[in-house]
N, C-alpha and C positions, 0 to 999 in steps of 0.2 A: 505494500499499499505506498502508494507519495503524497505528501503532502505540501501544498503552494503556497505561500502567504504573500499578501500582500497589506501596505498599511498606508494609511491618508488622513485628515485631518480637516475638521470644520470646526469653525468660530460662530457659535450662535448665543443666544439669550434663550431662556425659560423661568418659570416662576413653575413650582409646584401647591397645584391644587390641593388643601384638606393637610397639610405637612405643617403641621406646627416648632415653627423655628425660623430661623433667617431665609432659609430658601423659598419660605415662600413668598419673598420676596424676589422680584425683577432681576436677573443680574448673570453674566454670563460664562462660558469655560470655553477654551479651545482643545475638544476632542480628540482625540488619537483614537483613529480604531483599523483594527487588524479584522483582514479577513484572512478565514484558514481552509481549503478548497481541498479535496479530496478526490484519488484516481488510483486505480487500481493498473491501469493502461500509461503508455508513454504511448506521446505521437510516435510517426515516422523518422523524427529528429531527436527524438530522447527526451523530450518534453513533455510537463501536465500540461501547460500551456504558456503562452508568451507572455511573460512580464511585463512586458512593454501594454501590451494588449487588455494585460487582466487590471491595471496601473489604472490607465487611461478608462475602463469599465468604473472602477470606483468612483473616479474621479465625477464621471457622471451620475452615479448614484446618489453619491453624494452632494455634488452641487443644489439640488431644490431644498436639501436644510444647513446652508453653509449661509453664512451674515444674514439671518432670519432670526425671528422669534419664533419660537418653532411651536407656543402657544396656537399660536395661529395660523397654523397649517391641518389642514381637516383629518390627516393622520393621529395628529394629539389631540383632536375634539372630544375624542373619545377613552384618550389614554392618557394619564398623566407623562409630560415628557421625562420622565426621569432617565437616567442611563441605561438601565435593564430595558425599557421601550424604546432606545432609542437602538441599541443591540438588536433588539428587533426588529425595527424597521428596515435596517439595513440588510440582514437577514432575507425580509422577503424582497425587497428588491433587487440585490443581489441574487438570490437565488432564479428569478423571473431571469435579469441580465443575460446568465454565464450558462444557461442550457446547452450542452448539455452536461454540463459537468456539474459537480454536487457543493453546495458549502457545507463544512462541516459543522463550524462556527463565525460566532464575529465578536470579538471583545472590543471592547469600549473601555478608555481611557478618561475618566472625567477630572483626575488629574493626575499625578505621579505615584500618588501612593492609593488612588482606589479605582477598580476596575468591576466592569460585567461583562459576562457572558452569556450571549443566546445562541442555545442551538435546539434540533428537533431529532 
């Protein structure tokens, strides 16, 4: 089994609904995002996928959530824009974009000390 990882980042604002603490107020983060893909096979030149293509794809998936207030986006109307839900959002969008490859997991770092992983 092979794993391929690509990283990106977004800078966005959010506020957590129903949270008792400072994060209930509007604030921002520069989230670091790592997508891990799985493959049992390699292509005819020995790669799971071209890193350049996967990094471009990740950049396109992240564009709608970069430099925005996440609370204003349709996806985050029904769910709080937590690090966990950002990971789920990226997982779902990247899974569609990278077919036939399989996304193993998405890890989103809110800071250097705190991250969340989403997988199915």
